[in-house]
N, C-alpha and C positions, 0 to 999 in steps of 0.2 A: 305247216301243212294246213290246207283248207279242208274243212269237215263239213259235209252236208248230211241232211236227213231226207231219206226217201219215206213218205208215209202213204200207208194204204189201208184204207177201210174195207173190211169185208165181212158182211153179215154172218156168214156161215163159218168163216175162217179158212175157206178154201181159195186158192188162186188158180188161174188157168195155166196150164203147162206153158202157153206162149209167154205169159207174163214172167213166169219163173225163169225161162230161158233168157229173156230180155234183161231181167234184173241181174242174173249172173254175169252176162256179157257186159252190162253197164258197170258192174263193180270192177271188172278187169281194165275196161276203157278208162274209167276214172282214175284207178290206181296208177296207170301208165302216164297220167296227166298230173300225178302228185295230189290227187284229191281222194279224201277218205270218205266212204260212204256208210252211213249208219242206216239201218232199215227199222221202221216202227210199224207194226201192224196193230189194228184195233179190230175185234170181232164181237159179234153178239149184238150190235146196235143196228135195229132196222132203219133208224133215221140217219141217212147218209150225212146231211149237213151237220148234225149234232156229233156224229163220229168225227167228221173233219175238224170240227171245233176242238174235240178232245185231243186229237192228234197235233193240232196247232198249239194248244196248251202245254202239251208235253215238250214240243220243240222249243217254245219260249222259256222253259226251265233249263234247257241245255245250252251248249256252246256253239252249235253248228251255225254256220253263216247263212244257210239257204235251206228252205223247206220246199221240197218237190212232192206234190201229190201224184200219185200214179194209180189209177183204178186196177183192180185185181184181175180184169178181164182183157187188158190191153196188151198188144205186143208192139214193140218198137225197135228201131236200129240201135246198135249199142252206143253210138255217139250222140244219140238224140238228147240225153240229159246234159251232157257236156255242151251241146249246142244252146239249150236254154240257159245255162250258166254263163255263156259268153256274151250274152246281151246286157249291156249297161242300163237295165230297167229294173224297177222294183218289183214288178210282176210281169211274167210273160208266159203265155201258154202255148202249147203245140196243139193244133186242131187235129181231129180225126173224125172220119165220116161216121155219121149215125148208122145204127143197125137197121137199115131198111133197104127195100129194093132200089128206090131212087137214091142216086148220090146226093147227099145234103149234109151240112156241117151245122152243128149246134153253136152258132155265134151270131151276135148282132153287130153289124159293122157301124161304126161311129157315123151318125148323120143319116143312115139309111133306115126308112120306116118300114115295118113289117108290111107285106103285101103291096109295097110300091113298086113302081116301075124299076128295072134293074139299073143299078148305078154303080159303076166299077170302084172298087175301094182305093182309098189312098194308100200307096205302098211307099214307105220310107226307102228312098233310093240307096242309102247306105247299108241298111240292115235287111230289107226285104220285109220288115215287120209291118202289120196292118193294125192301125188303132181301133180297138173295139169298144162297144158299150157294153157287152157281156160275152163271156167265154165259159165253156165248161172247166170245171176244176180237176177233171180226170187226168190231165197231163199238164200241170201248171207249176212254175217256180215262184216263189216269193223270197225276197231278201229280207234278212233281219232288220 
């Protein structure tokens, strides 16, 4: 059986109820696919990057095949983690809108310079994936 680790940094130790509901539903979805889900939280660290590094170090000590970072304030569909796992890529991220009035996504599309004229991204016709120069880590899978 495949085992994955869901890793969530949370400064206060709190998670949004939407996150909690999504996480429970993800556990049921993954179990139905024969995937065991371990969950690792880290709290008390105000430096998000350092907290993620600590979570990654814990992952590397274990046996899980994949590390999935999910921010404590996100909600997502129950099959979204399975979808991340389905791609034959070392790293894949699910984009989510920034928390602001205008719809905007925190990613840098490969080859598109900031503040340049719109250039449509190159979409892989088989997977629908878009290659990026940068993506948020808030919903991201890395393979061992």
